[in-house]
C-alpha positions as CSV (number, residue, x, y, z in Angstrom):
1,M,66.0,112.8,114.9
2,L,67.9,116.0,114.0
3,D,67.4,118.5,110.9
4,L,66.5,116.4,108.6
5,P,68.3,115.0,106.8
6,V,71.8,115.3,108.2
7,R,75.0,115.7,105.4
8,L,77.0,113.8,106.3
9,L,80.5,113.8,104.7
10,L,82.9,110.1,104.5
11,I,86.1,110.3,104.4
12,E,87.5,106.7,103.9
13,D,89.6,104.7,101.1
14,N,88.5,101.4,102.4
15,P,85.5,100.8,100.3
16,L,84.4,97.9,102.2
17,H,84.0,100.4,105.4
18,R,82.1,103.0,103.3
19,R,79.9,100.6,102.3
20,L,79.6,99.1,105.8
21,I,79.1,103.0,107.1
22,Q,76.1,103.5,104.6
23,Q,74.5,100.6,105.3
24,L,74.4,100.9,109.2
25,L,72.8,104.7,108.4
26,T,69.9,103.3,106.4
27,A,69.3,100.4,108.9
28,D,68.7,103.3,111.8
29,P,65.0,104.8,110.2
30,Q,65.4,107.6,113.0
31,L,68.8,109.3,111.2
32,Q,68.2,110.3,107.9
33,C,71.2,111.1,106.4
34,E,72.3,112.3,102.6
35,V,75.9,110.6,103.0
36,E,78.6,111.9,100.5
37,A,81.7,109.5,100.2
38,V,85.0,110.3,99.3
39,E,88.3,108.1,99.4
40,R,91.3,111.0,99.0
41,L,91.5,113.8,101.6
42,A,91.6,116.5,98.7
43,D,88.3,115.5,97.5
44,G,87.0,115.7,100.9
45,L,88.7,119.1,101.7
46,A,87.5,120.2,97.9
47,R,83.3,119.0,99.0
48,L,84.0,120.9,102.5
49,A,84.6,124.3,100.8
50,R,81.0,124.5,99.3
51,N,80.2,124.8,103.6
52,D,77.2,122.5,103.4
53,V,78.3,119.6,105.3
54,D,77.1,118.9,109.0
55,L,79.3,116.3,110.1
56,V,82.6,114.8,108.7
57,L,83.2,110.9,109.4
58,L,87.2,111.1,108.9
59,D,89.5,108.0,108.4
60,L,93.2,109.3,109.3
61,V,95.1,106.8,107.4
62,L,94.7,108.0,103.9
63,P,96.3,107.9,100.6
64,D,97.5,111.6,100.5
65,S,97.5,112.2,104.2
66,Q,98.7,110.4,107.5
67,E,97.5,110.7,111.6
68,L,96.9,114.1,113.1
69,E,98.2,116.2,109.9
70,T,94.4,114.7,108.2
71,L,92.7,116.0,110.9
72,L,94.2,119.2,111.5
73,R,93.6,119.9,107.4
74,V,90.3,119.4,107.8
75,R,89.4,121.5,110.7
76,L,91.1,124.1,108.9
77,A,89.5,124.2,105.8
78,A,85.9,123.9,108.0
79,P,86.6,124.7,111.5
80,Q,82.6,124.8,112.5
81,V,82.3,121.1,111.1
82,P,82.3,118.3,113.6
83,V,84.5,115.4,113.2
84,V,83.9,111.9,114.4
85,I,87.4,109.8,113.6
86,L,87.2,106.4,112.0
87,T,89.5,104.1,113.0
88,S,90.8,100.2,113.4
89,L,91.6,98.9,116.6
90,D,95.3,99.4,116.5
91,D,94.8,102.7,116.3
92,V,93.0,103.8,119.1
93,K,95.4,105.7,120.5
94,L,95.9,107.9,117.8
95,A,92.0,108.3,117.5
96,A,92.3,109.4,121.5
97,R,94.9,112.3,120.8
98,A,92.7,113.3,117.7
99,V,90.1,113.9,120.2
100,E,92.5,116.1,122.2
101,S,93.6,117.6,119.1
102,G,89.5,118.9,118.2
103,A,87.5,115.6,117.4
104,Y,84.2,115.2,118.9
105,D,84.4,111.4,119.1
106,Y,86.0,108.0,117.4
107,L,84.5,105.0,116.1
108,V,86.1,101.6,116.0
109,K,85.2,100.0,112.4
110,S,85.8,96.5,113.5
111,N,83.1,97.3,116.6
112,L,80.7,99.4,114.8
113,K,77.4,98.9,114.5
114,S,74.3,101.0,113.7
115,T,73.1,101.9,117.3
116,A,76.4,103.1,118.0
117,L,76.8,105.0,114.5
118,S,73.5,107.0,114.8
119,R,74.5,107.8,118.3
120,S,77.5,109.3,118.2
121,I,76.2,111.6,115.2
122,R,73.0,113.0,117.4
123,Y,75.7,113.6,119.8
124,T,78.3,115.4,118.3
125,L,75.7,117.4,116.5
126,S,73.9,118.3,119.8
127,R,77.0,119.0,121.4
128,A,78.2,121.0,118.1
129,R,75.2,123.4,118.4
130,A,75.7,123.8,122.6
131,R,79.3,124.8,121.9
132,G,78.5,126.8,119.3
133,G,76.3,129.4,120.7
134,E,72.9,128.4,122.1
135,W,71.3,131.8,121.9
136,D,72.1,132.0,118.3
137,S,68.6,131.2,117.0
138,P,66.4,132.6,114.1
139,M,63.4,132.5,116.2
140,F,65.0,134.4,119.0
141,R,66.1,137.1,116.3
142,L,62.6,137.4,115.3
143,A,61.2,137.7,118.5
144,Q,63.8,140.2,119.6
145,Q,63.4,142.3,116.5
146,Q,59.8,142.1,116.8
147,F,60.4,143.8,120.0
148,L,62.5,146.2,119.2
149,K,60.1,147.4,116.3
150,A,57.2,148.4,119.0
151,A,60.1,149.8,121.7
152,Q,60.5,152.2,118.8
153,Y,56.9,152.9,117.7
154,M,56.5,153.4,122.0
155,D,59.7,155.5,122.5
156,L,60.2,152.9,125.1
157,D,62.7,154.0,127.9
158,D,66.5,152.4,127.0
159,N,66.3,151.0,130.6
160,I,63.2,148.9,130.0
161,R,64.0,148.1,126.3
162,Q,67.6,146.5,127.7
163,R,65.8,144.9,130.7
164,L,63.2,143.1,128.7
165,L,65.2,142.3,125.6
166,F,66.9,138.8,127.3
167,P,65.1,136.6,129.6
168,Q,65.1,137.3,133.3
169,R,66.2,133.6,134.4
170,T,67.6,130.6,132.3
171,Q,68.5,126.8,133.2
172,V,70.3,124.8,131.0
173,V,70.4,120.9,132.4
174,S,72.2,117.9,130.1
175,F,70.4,114.7,131.8
176,P,70.5,110.8,131.4
177,F,67.6,108.4,131.4
178,F,67.5,104.5,130.6
179,R,66.3,103.2,126.9
180,D,64.1,100.2,127.2
181,D,66.7,97.9,127.0
182,R,68.3,99.2,129.7
183,S,71.7,98.9,128.1
184,Q,71.5,102.4,126.7
185,V,71.9,105.4,128.8
186,E,70.8,108.6,126.4
187,T,72.0,112.1,127.4
188,V,69.7,114.7,126.4
189,F,69.9,118.8,126.8
190,G,67.2,120.4,128.5
191,Y,65.9,124.0,129.3
192,R,63.6,125.9,131.4
193,V,63.7,130.1,130.6
194,Q,61.7,132.5,132.6
195,H,61.7,135.6,130.6
196,V,59.8,137.9,133.2
197,L,58.9,137.8,137.0
198,S,57.8,140.8,137.7
199,M,54.1,140.0,137.0
200,G,53.5,137.1,139.4
201,P,54.3,133.6,138.4
202,T,55.2,132.7,135.4
203,K,54.1,130.2,132.8
204,G,54.7,128.5,129.7
205,G,54.5,124.8,127.5
206,I,57.3,122.4,127.4
207,R,58.4,121.2,124.3
208,Y,59.5,118.2,123.2
209,H,61.4,118.7,119.8
210,Q,64.8,117.3,118.0
211,D,65.5,121.1,117.1
212,V,64.6,122.5,120.7
213,D,67.8,125.1,121.7
214,L,68.2,127.8,124.7
215,G,67.2,130.8,121.7
216,E,63.9,128.9,120.8
217,V,63.1,128.5,124.1
218,A,63.7,132.0,125.1
219,A,61.9,133.1,122.1
220,L,58.8,131.9,123.2
221,A,59.1,132.6,126.5
222,M,59.7,136.5,125.4
223,W,56.4,135.9,123.4
224,M,54.2,134.3,126.3
225,T,55.2,137.6,128.4
226,W,53.5,139.9,125.7
227,K,50.7,137.1,125.3
228,C,49.7,137.1,129.0
229,A,50.0,140.6,129.3
230,L,48.1,141.5,126.4
231,M,45.5,138.8,127.9
232,K,45.6,140.7,131.2
233,L,46.5,137.3,132.8
234,P,48.8,137.6,135.7
235,F,51.9,135.7,134.8
236,G,55.2,136.3,133.2
237,G,56.0,134.4,130.0
238,A,58.1,131.1,130.5
239,K,59.0,128.3,128.6
240,G,60.5,125.0,128.6
241,G,62.4,122.1,125.9
242,V,64.0,119.4,125.6
243,R,66.3,118.2,122.6
244,V,64.7,114.9,121.7
245,D,62.4,113.2,119.3
246,P,59.5,112.5,121.2
247,T,58.3,109.6,117.9
248,S,61.5,107.8,118.8
249,L,61.0,107.3,122.4
250,S,58.6,104.5,123.7
251,K,55.7,105.5,126.1
252,R,58.0,103.8,129.0
253,E,61.1,105.9,127.7
254,L,58.8,109.3,127.5
255,Q,58.3,108.6,131.1
256,R,61.3,108.7,132.6
257,L,62.8,111.2,130.7
258,T,59.9,113.5,131.9
259,R,60.7,112.2,135.4
260,R,64.2,113.1,135.2
261,Y,63.4,116.6,133.4
262,T,61.0,117.4,136.2
263,A,63.9,116.4,139.4
264,E,66.1,118.9,137.0
265,I,64.0,122.1,137.2
266,I,62.3,121.7,140.3
267,D,63.3,124.3,141.8
268,I,62.2,126.7,139.7
269,I,58.7,125.2,139.3
270,G,55.7,125.3,141.1
271,P,52.0,126.6,141.7
272,D,53.0,130.3,143.0
273,R,56.6,130.1,140.9
274,D,56.3,128.8,137.2
275,I,53.4,126.5,136.0
276,P,54.6,124.2,132.9
277,A,51.7,123.2,130.3
278,P,51.5,120.9,127.3
279,D,53.8,122.4,124.1
280,M,54.9,120.3,120.9
281,G,55.8,117.2,121.5
282,T,54.2,116.9,124.9
283,D,50.6,116.3,125.8
284,E,48.0,115.5,129.2
285,Q,49.8,112.3,129.7
286,V,53.5,114.0,130.3
287,M,51.8,116.8,132.2
288,A,50.6,114.1,134.4
289,W,53.5,112.4,135.0
290,L,55.4,115.9,135.9
291,M,52.6,116.6,138.3
292,D,53.3,113.2,140.0
293,T,57.0,113.5,140.2
294,Y,56.7,117.1,141.8
295,S,54.1,116.0,144.0
296,Q,56.0,112.8,145.0
297,Q,59.1,115.4,146.2
298,V,57.1,118.1,148.2
299,G,55.0,115.2,149.6
300,H,51.8,116.0,148.5
301,A,49.5,116.0,145.6
302,V,49.7,119.6,144.1
303,P,47.4,119.7,140.9
304,A,48.6,123.1,140.3
305,V,52.1,122.8,139.3
306,V,50.9,122.4,135.8
307,T,47.8,123.0,133.4
308,G,46.9,120.8,130.4
309,K,46.6,117.8,132.7
310,P,44.1,115.3,132.4
311,V,40.6,116.9,134.1
312,V,40.2,113.7,136.6
313,L,43.9,114.9,137.9
314,G,42.2,118.8,138.5
315,G,42.6,119.5,134.3
316,S,40.1,122.2,132.5
317,L,37.3,121.2,130.6
318,G,38.4,123.2,127.1
319,R,41.8,123.0,127.7
320,K,42.6,120.8,125.1
321,E,40.8,122.4,122.0
322,A,41.3,126.0,123.8
323,T,44.1,127.3,121.1
324,G,42.0,126.3,118.2
325,R,38.8,127.2,120.0
326,G,40.5,131.0,120.6
327,L,41.7,131.1,117.1
328,V,38.2,130.6,115.4
329,Y,36.4,133.2,117.7
330,L,39.2,135.8,116.7
331,I,38.6,134.6,113.0
332,K,34.9,135.3,113.2
333,A,35.7,139.1,114.9
334,S,38.1,139.6,112.2
335,A,35.6,138.4,109.5
336,E,33.1,141.0,111.1
337,H,35.4,143.9,111.0
338,L,36.3,142.8,107.4
339,G,33.0,142.3,106.1
340,L,33.4,138.6,105.6
341,D,30.5,136.1,105.4
342,L,32.1,133.0,106.6
343,S,29.4,131.2,105.6
344,R,30.5,131.5,101.7
345,A,34.3,131.8,102.8
346,S,37.0,129.3,102.1
347,A,39.6,128.3,104.3
348,V,43.4,126.8,104.0
349,V,44.8,125.2,107.7
350,Q,48.7,124.8,107.6
351,G,49.0,122.1,110.1
352,F,46.8,119.4,111.3
353,G,48.1,118.4,114.6
354,N,46.0,119.9,118.4
355,V,45.8,123.5,117.0
356,G,45.1,122.9,113.0
357,S,42.6,120.1,113.4
358,Y,40.4,122.1,116.3
359,T,40.8,124.7,113.8
360,A,39.4,123.2,111.2
361,R,36.6,121.6,113.1
362,F,35.7,125.1,114.7
363,L,36.1,126.4,110.9
364,A,33.8,124.1,109.0
365,E,30.8,124.6,112.0
366,A,30.6,127.9,111.3
367,G,30.4,127.2,107.9
368,V,33.8,128.0,105.9
369,K,34.9,125.6,103.3
370,L,38.1,124.0,104.0
371,V,39.8,123.6,100.6
372,G,43.4,123.0,101.8
373,V,44.9,121.4,104.7
374,S,48.8,119.9,105.7
375,D,50.7,118.2,108.1
376,V,54.3,116.8,108.3
377,S,53.5,114.2,105.5
378,T,51.7,116.1,102.8
379,G,49.4,118.7,101.9
380,L,46.0,118.5,100.7
381,F,43.7,120.7,98.1
382,N,40.3,119.8,97.0
383,P,38.5,123.1,95.6
384,N,35.1,121.6,96.5
385,G,35.8,121.2,99.9
386,L,37.3,118.9,102.5
387,S,35.3,117.1,105.2
388,V,36.8,117.7,108.7
389,D,35.1,114.2,110.0
390,A,37.0,112.0,107.3
391,L,40.2,113.9,107.3
392,L,40.2,112.9,111.6
393,A,39.5,109.5,110.5
394,H,42.0,108.9,108.2
395,V,44.7,110.5,110.6
396,A,43.2,108.1,113.2
397,E,43.6,105.3,111.2
398,H,47.2,106.2,109.7
399,R,48.6,108.7,112.1
400,V,48.8,111.0,108.8
401,L,47.4,112.6,106.1
402,A,49.5,111.2,103.5
403,G,47.6,108.7,101.3
404,F,43.9,110.7,102.1
405,P,41.9,109.7,98.8
406,D,39.5,112.4,98.4
407,A,42.1,115.1,97.3
408,E,45.0,116.2,95.4
409,A,48.4,116.0,97.0
410,I,50.5,119.5,96.9
411,S,54.0,120.8,98.7
412,N,53.3,123.3,101.6
413,Q,54.5,125.9,99.6
414,E,51.8,125.3,97.5
415,L,49.4,125.2,99.9
416,L,50.3,128.7,101.4
417,E,50.0,130.1,98.0
418,L,46.2,128.7,97.4
419,D,43.1,131.2,96.4
420,C,41.6,131.5,99.9
421,D,39.6,133.8,102.3
422,V,41.2,132.4,105.6
423,L,44.8,131.2,105.6
424,A,45.3,129.7,108.8
425,L,48.8,128.8,109.9
426,A,49.0,126.0,112.9
427,A,52.4,124.2,111.8
428,L,56.0,125.5,112.7
429,Q,57.5,129.0,112.2
430,N,58.8,131.1,109.0
431,Q,56.6,129.5,107.2
432,V,55.3,133.5,105.4
433,T,58.9,135.0,104.6
434,V,59.8,137.9,102.1
435,E,60.1,135.6,99.2
436,N,56.3,134.0,99.2
437,A,54.5,137.1,101.1
438,D,53.7,138.7,97.8
439,R,52.0,135.7,96.5
440,L,49.7,134.7,99.6
441,K,46.3,135.2,97.9
442,C,44.3,135.3,101.4
443,R,42.4,138.1,102.9
444,L,42.7,136.9,106.6
445,L,46.1,135.4,108.0
446,A,45.5,133.3,111.1
447,E,48.6,133.0,113.6
448,G,47.8,129.5,115.6
449,A,51.3,129.1,115.6
450,N,54.6,130.6,117.8
451,G,56.6,132.8,114.7
452,P,55.5,132.2,111.6
453,T,56.0,135.1,109.8
454,M,59.1,136.7,109.4
455,L,59.5,140.5,110.1
456,E,60.1,141.4,106.5
457,A,57.2,139.7,105.7
458,D,54.6,141.6,108.0
459,D,55.7,145.0,106.1
460,I,54.7,143.6,102.5
461,L,51.3,141.8,104.4
462,F,50.4,145.5,105.4
463,E,51.4,147.0,102.6
464,R,49.3,144.0,100.3
465,G,45.9,144.9,103.0
466,I,46.1,141.4,104.4
467,F,44.6,141.2,107.8
468,V,47.0,139.5,110.0
469,L,45.7,137.7,113.8
470,P,49.2,137.9,114.9
471,D,50.5,134.5,116.8
472,I,50.4,136.6,120.7
473,L,46.8,137.3,120.3
474,G,45.8,134.4,117.5
475,N,47.0,131.5,119.6
476,A,46.3,133.1,123.5
477,G,43.4,130.7,124.1
478,G,45.9,128.0,125.1
479,V,47.2,129.9,127.8
480,T,44.0,131.6,128.8
481,V,42.2,128.3,129.5
482,S,45.4,127.8,131.5
483,Y,44.8,130.3,133.6
484,F,41.3,129.2,134.2
485,E,42.8,125.8,135.5
486,W,45.5,127.3,137.2
487,V,42.8,129.0,139.4
488,Q,40.2,126.3,139.4
489,G,43.4,124.3,141.2
490,I,44.5,126.9,143.3
491,Q,40.6,127.5,144.8
492,N,39.4,123.6,144.4
493,L,36.6,124.6,142.5
494,T,35.4,123.3,138.7
495,W,33.8,125.7,136.2
496,T,31.4,124.2,133.6
497,L,32.4,124.0,129.9
498,E,30.3,126.6,129.1
499,E,31.6,129.1,131.6
500,I,34.6,128.6,130.3
501,N,34.1,129.1,126.9
502,A,32.1,132.5,127.9
503,R,34.9,133.7,129.5
504,L,37.3,133.0,127.0
505,Q,35.7,134.5,124.5
506,T,35.1,137.5,126.5
507,I,39.0,138.0,127.3
508,L,40.4,137.1,123.8
509,L,37.3,139.8,121.9
510,D,38.6,142.5,124.8
511,A,42.3,141.9,123.5
512,F,41.3,142.0,119.7
513,H,39.5,144.9,120.5
514,R,42.3,147.3,122.1
515,T,44.6,145.8,119.3
516,L,42.5,146.7,116.9
517,K,42.0,150.4,118.3
518,R,45.6,150.9,118.8
519,A,46.8,149.7,115.1
520,G,43.6,152.0,113.6
521,D,44.5,154.6,116.0
522,N,48.6,154.6,115.2
523,H,48.2,153.6,111.5
524,I,50.3,150.1,112.1
525,D,50.0,146.6,111.7
526,M,48.1,144.2,113.9
527,R,51.8,142.7,115.5
528,T,52.7,145.7,116.4
529,A,49.9,147.3,118.0
530,A,49.7,144.0,119.9
531,L,52.9,143.7,120.7
532,I,52.8,147.6,122.1
533,E,49.4,146.9,124.1
534,G,51.9,143.8,126.2
535,V,55.1,145.7,126.5
536,S,52.9,148.7,127.8
537,R,51.8,146.9,130.6
538,V,54.8,145.0,131.4
539,T,56.5,148.6,131.0
540,E,54.3,149.7,133.6
541,A,54.2,147.0,136.2
542,K,58.5,147.2,136.3
543,L,58.1,150.4,136.8
544,L,55.7,150.4,139.8
545,R,57.7,148.0,141.0
546,G,61.4,149.6,140.9
547,V,64.7,148.2,141.1
548,F,66.1,146.5,144.2
549,P,68.0,147.1,146.1
C-alpha cells in the first residue's frame, strides 16, 4: 500500500478499456486509487495543470494526439509525474520506444490483470520516489531544523554542526522476495542508516511501512543519536526500514522478506557494530527471524545482534511495554512539576498500537480518566471515561477501534482538540502543526511518537504555556530497555522485571531533571533543552576522539 489514496489520471479513449481498468483497480484491496478518466489528451493536460496527480495511465493513440507526441506532451505538461503506457498487442514496439523516451512502464491492454496493473502502479511510484531524491523528506527536514535550532542556542562549532547534519553511513538496497504462490517476485527498497559512530555501536529500530524512504530513516537515526546521548547510553543512532506494507503480507512472505533484508545489510550489523530492534510494522517475531538469519551466517547463536526479541531467545522482560511505561513515568514527573493531580486528571491518547495501548493502560492504573483514543480506523470520545480493558478486548477481536460501542466516533483533528489535561501522541509524525497548535486544550503534551510536532508549532505551544515532553525524552524508554537487553545478552545474565523497571525509571528521571533544569536556566522550551543535552554529549565525544588521519 502506498500513500492513500493514489490520485490516478487515466487518459484512454476506449470506453471498454476505461471500465476494465477501473474494475481491476477496484478489485485490489491493497491499492486504493482515486481514478479520473478522460478520453482526449487536451482534457488530460488540463487536469495535469492542477498539480495533484500521482500517476498517469496513458493510451498513446487518442483522437487528438498520436504515438510518441502524446507522451512528450504529457511529460512537458507534468515532468515530475510518472507515466505508464497502455498499449494494444500490435503496438508493443511503440510502447517500448515510449519507455526509452521517459515512460516508466507499459501494460498490454488485452493481457491486463488486476495483479499486473497494481504491481506496475506500485513499482512505478516507488521508482519515481527513488529518482526524485530520497533525502527530500519532511521528517528529515524537521530533524535538521530542530538540530540547527539547538546548535544556534548552544553556539555549536561550525565544523561539528556540519558533521552532524547528515548521517555518517547510509546503505540503500533493493531486493526481491517470493510471494506465496511462487509465481510473483516482489522487489522492494530497504535502508539502514547509521548517524554517528563515535559513541559506540549504533542502535535503532527497523520499520516496515509503505511510506518509508531514506529521509525518514535518516531523521529517525538522527533523533536516536540525541536520544541515546540524552539517556547516557553507549550508542550512536541508527535506523532501518523496508518500503512495504506489512499488513498485505502473509507470515511466510514476511519471513522471507525479513531474511532477505537481513542478508542485504548483514555486513554492517552485529552486536558490536549496529543492533536493530522493532519499530513500526515489526515485532519480536521479526527480530527472531533477523537474529536467526544472522546467526546462521556466522555459524553460532548471537542473541545480542538484535533487541526486542522473544524472552526465550534472550529478550528482556519489560521490553515490549517499555516505551509506554517510560512515557507514563515521565508524565508523572511532569505532573508533579506542574502541580497536576493525575488521580483527578483526564487524558487523550492518539494511537492505540504498542506504545499507545500501554500508555493508556498505565495512565489508567495511575487513576487518570481516559476520555479519548484513536487508531488508524477512527477516533473515540467519551467524557465519562473509556475502559482500557474493553478497548483492548475490542481490538483483540476486531483488530481496530472502529465499531467500539461505548463512545462517540470523532475525527483525528477533533481528538487532538479535546479538552484534557494530558494529550499523549503515539501515532505518526506531523500531527501538531502551526494550523492547530493554538487550538490544543491540554496542559501537558507527551510525545510517544517520533516527530509529531512541527518546529513552528513548538513556538506556539511554548508561548501558550503548554508543557511538552519531547519525543527524544518521552519515548526513550524503548531504547533504554533495549540497552538493558543488549547488556544482558553480552554478559549472559538476566535481570528481574522489578530491576529493569527500577533502572528504567532512574535513567529517565535523571534525563528529565537535567532537561528541566537546562530549560529553566536558559529560558528555552523542553525540546531544545533536551536536544542541547544530547548534542553536547556527542560533541564532547567527537572532540575527544579527534579526526583521523
